[in-house]
N, C-alpha and C positions, 0 to 999 in steps of 0.2 A: 500561493503556486501560480506560476505564470502559464498563459495559454500555450506558449511555444514548448513548454516542458510536458505537455500532454499530447495524446495521439487522437486525431480526429478520425472518424470512420472513413474507410476507403473501400474501393472494390465495387463490383456490380451491385446495384440495388442499395447502396449505402444511404443511410438517412442523414441529410445534411444537419450539422448542429447549428446552422444559422439560416434563417430564412430572410433574405434581404427585404422582401416586401413587408415582412412583420413590422419593421421598424417605423412604418408610417401609421399602423394602428395604435400603438402604445409606446411612443418613443421614450426611452429612458426608464421604463418600468423596472428594469433590473437594478437600477441604481437605488431605487427605493427598497427593493427587496433585500439588497446587501445591508442596508441600514437596519431592516427589521430582523434580520437573521441573528442579531446579537441577542434576542430573546426578550427585548424590552418593548412592551407595547407603546404605540405613539399614536397621537391624534394627527389629522390632516394638517392642523396648524403647526404642530411640532415639526412635521416632515418638511413643510414649507420653510419653516425657520432655519432647519439644518441644511437643507439644499439651496436655499435662496431662490427657489422656483415660485411662480405665481400659484395662488391657492387653486385656481381653475386647472393648472397643469397638473398639480398634485392630485387633485380630485380624479382627473381623467386617468392617471396611472394607477391610482389606488382601485379605481373601479375595474380596470383591466385585470389587475392582480386578484381582486376578489372573484371575478368571473372565472379565473383559471383555477381557483381553489388554492393557490399557493399562500395566500394570506386570508385571515378571517377576522371577524369582530372579536374583541377581547375585553368587553365590558366598556364602562363609561369612565371618563376622567373626572376629577373633581370640578365642580362647576365654579366658574368665576362670575356667575350671574347669567341667568336664563337656562336653557336646556343643556344638561351636561354633554360634552362632546364624546363621540365614540372613538375608542382606541382600536388600533389594528395590530395583529402579530403574525409572525411567520407560523405556518402549519407544517411541522416536519413530516407529518403522516400523509400529506396530500399525494405524494409519490413515493415509490419504493425503489431500491437499487439492487440489482443482482451482482454479487461480487464473487469471483473464482480465484483461489489461490492454488495453483497447480505446481506440484513438486515433482521430483523424480520418481517417486513411488507412492505419492498420495494426491489426493484432490480434496479441497475443502471449499464448500459452497455456503454462501449465506445471503439472506435477504435482510436489507436494513431500511430504516426510513432515512429521511434527508438530514437527520442529525448524525448519522452513522451507528445508531443504536440497532444492534442485531435483533431481528424479529423471528428468524428461523434458520436453522443450519442443517447441513448434511455433509457427510465426508465418506471417502471410499479409498480403499487401496487401488491404485492404478499403476500402470507402467506408462510413463510419458513416451517411451520409445515405440509404443504401438502406433503412433502417428497422430496428426492433428484432427482428422475427421472423427475417429471413434471417441477421442477425449473430448473434443468440443461438443459432439453429439450428447455425450453424458452431461456436460454443463448445461446445455439447453434443455434436455429432457427433464433433468432433476430440478432445473430452475423453474420449469413450469409447474412441477409438483410442489415446490416450496410456495409458489404464488397461490396455488389452490389451498395449500394448508392454512393460510392466513386470510383467505376469502378475497385475494386480489387477482387481477387480470394483467396480461401483457401490456394493455393500454395504460396501466398504472405505473409501468416502469419509467423511470427517469433515464436510465441507461444500464449499461453492463460493464463492469471492470474485470479485467483478466490479468493475473500475473503469471509469468512464465519463468521456468527455472533455466535460464540462459541469457545470453547477451541479446538485447532488444534495441533495434535502431529506433530512437524515439520519434523521429519524423514520420516513420511509416508504421510503427507498431509491429514490425515483423522480426522474428528471431533471425540472427545472422550468425551462421556457422556455429550453432549450439552443439557442444560436444557430446551431450547425452540425449539428444533429441532428434534422431534420424527421421527425416521426412518433414521436419518443421523449418528447414532453412528457407527464409523468405516466403513462407506460406502466409497468405492473406487471412490472419485470424479475425480481424475486425469485420472484413467483408463476408467471411463464411458465417460468423455468428449472426451478423445483421441480416443475412439472407434467410435465416430461420426464425428470427425473433423481431426483426424490423425496429430496433431501437438503436441509438447511438452506442458504440462499442469502443472502450479505450484499453490500451494494452501497454503493459510495462514489465520490466524485470521483477521477479518475485521478491527480491531483497529491498528494491526501491519501495514497493508498496508496503512492506513490512515496516520500513523505516517511517513512512508516512503514518501508518496505523499506530505505531508506538508513539510517534510524536503527538498524534491526536488524543490519544488515551492518557498518556502519562506525562508528557513534556511539552505542552503547548507553548509555553514560554521560553523554550530552549532554541536559540537561533541557529546554533551549530551542534549538530548531533550525528553520531555514527551508530549505525545498527548493523551488528555482525551476525550473520546467520551461519551457525555451525551445524550442518547436518550431513547428508549425503556428499554435498560439496560445501564450499566455504565462500561467502560473498559478503559485500558491505554496501549498505545503502547510506547515502550522505545527504544530510540536511544542512543546507548553507543559507543563511539569512532567512530562515523559515521555509525554504522551498527545496525540492529534490534537485541535487546537482548531478548531471548525467555525463558531462564532458561533451567533447565534439561529436563523437559517434555513438554516444550512449553506453560507452564501455567503462565509465568511471566506477571505482569501487570493486573491481574484479581482483581482490586481494588474494584469492585462492591460488593464483598462478604467479605470485611473487616468490622469488627464490629464497629459501631459508637454510642456514648452514646445516641444520640437522637433517636436511632432505638428501645431502650428498648426491648420489647418482640415482636415487629412487625414481623411476619412470612415472610420469603423470599421464593422465587421460588426454591432456592437451597436446602431447607430443614432446614436451620438454621434460627435463629432469629436475629434481630437487625443488619442486613447488610445495608451497604450504599445504595445499589440498592433498598432496601425495603422502603426507605425514600426520596431518592433524584432523582430517575429515572423519566422519562416522565410518565410511567404507575403509579408510586406511587403518583406523584403530581396530576395526573388526578383523581385518587381515593380520595385523600384528598380534592380536590376542590369540587368534586361532594358531598361529605359528608357535605360540608359547604353550599350547595345549589347552587353551581356554576357548572353546568353539564359539564363534559369533558370526553372524551374517551381515550385520548392518548396524546403524546408529541405534535402533531400538533395542538390539540385544546388548550393546554396550551400556546403554542406560539401565537396563534391567540388571545386568551384572553388578554395576556400581551400586544400585539400590540394595542389592543383596549382599553387599560388603566385599565383592571380589577385590582383593588387593592389587592383582595385576591391572584390573580395569581402573581402579582409582589412580594408580600410578600413571596409566596411560593417558587419562584425562587431565592430570595435573601437567604432564609433559606437553600435551596438546595445547594447554592453555599457555604455557611458556612460549611455544612456537608461534601461537597467534600473537602473543604479546610482543614478540620480536617485530613483527610487521606493524602492529599498532603503535608501537613506540615511535617508529619513524613518522606515522601518520599524525601522532599527537604533536610532534615538533613541527611538522609541515602545516597542519591544518588548524590545530589549536581548538579542538571541540571542547564544549562544556560538559558533554555527556557521551558516554560510550555504553551502548546497550548490547549485551550478548544474549542472543535468542537461537531459535532453531532447536531440533531434536536433541542434540547433545547438551544444550543448556539445562534440560530437565533432569539431568543427572545429579545435580546438587551443586555444592560450592567449589568442588575441586577444580573444575575447569575455570571458573571465575578467578579463583585464587592464583592460578598460574599466570593468567592474564595480567592481573594486578601486580604480581611480583616483578615481572620484566618491565612493565610500563613505568612503574615508579622507580625502577632501578636505571632505566636507560633514557627516559624522557627528561627534558629540562624542567627544573623546579617551578619555573614560572608557568609553564604550560600545564603542569599537574596540580597547581596550588588549589584551584577550585574545581578540579576535574571529578566527576562522578562516573564510576565504573560499576555498572549494575546489571542484574539479570532483567529480562523482559517482563514488564508488568501486564502487557496485553497478551502475552503467552501465544498459544496456537491460533488465536483470533487476530493477531496483528496483521496478517496478510489480507484477510478478507475485509477487515475494517479499513485498511489502507486503500485497497482497490475500490471500496465503496466511496471513501473520501475524495479519491482521485476524480471519480465520475461526478460527485456532488459539486466540487469546487469548479469543475469545467462547465457543467451544464447550468449551474446557477450563477455563473459570471454574468455581469451586466450585458455583455454583448450576445449572450446565448438565451437569456431569459425571454426575449422577444418570441422565439419559437414556441416556448411553453405557453405563453399568453395567447398565442394564436392556435393553441390545441395541437402543437407538434409533438 
């Protein structure tokens, strides 16, 4: 994941991710940390051999990383004569990450270590339309509670990652004209959170972080992956060459507002008609079922009805899958992914949604593009977003150019 694909803190009181003065104290310590993050302990001599650096330089950098707590002794290597050399390894528990996945009607919060392993979680039903301050105050307040629950302090935080349910301009981390988020347009999320918790804050679209989380958990070897979230809205996170692809303004993957024939003149909340989201989202299915005499108020009700064997709900899910497949078939021909993951609230309803997606993709996409294509349900499930938000922070803050801040106690 590249640095320019992530959002640095901004706004009054923001904590800089890079301290230029730190580079003179332990230049290049981040390069050694990157090597040690693969989990294999190494000696100073091995690190010197891999990097081509002088033994004295490696010793200086290792000592700086040891002092920061980011690495620690990991036993002794086999002796080739004389005293066995000490090996060193990465310590994922040296810092923790606070990750927030904010949806239209829910918030999920997690505390992870620096490997992305979840240490503690919390969730609540919220209304994103209540505005940024109350929602972000919930994130900070409950984040502090999670820290206390595992015996950690804000000084142990590597950073905070936040996913928002709307378009996010990746260069600023601010939502831009989000249709379901009144009051959030261009609000300084990173600056607001940083002013309360004084740690680096990174912000992205919720589907992008879900794609990162799914990639991290289940498909680390997949260079090209699409993650489709089907819930109150519909969106797609794109992994290309192993990194999130956001497009020129961060709007890539907004597939919910692509026209589909079955949408006809049905109005969408974006102001257009015939959008995929207007016919296949949880909100759209709930409205359609209610009109048929099967009361439903949202995606959760649709899932519950399907689990109870409601024929209208199962039919609606299968058709929603076909509608989503119409859009994805074009994406398969254009992007040629190796994996398509279907996640979000409606994906919990079983195989009917997935079956509809597969039906249309295999019918309409080119054989070469689908020959080795996997179309699957999310393996990370509801944790995909918080894990992705945590990984976003970890990859940014532990990049070689930013490790110097941690070495200096930043």
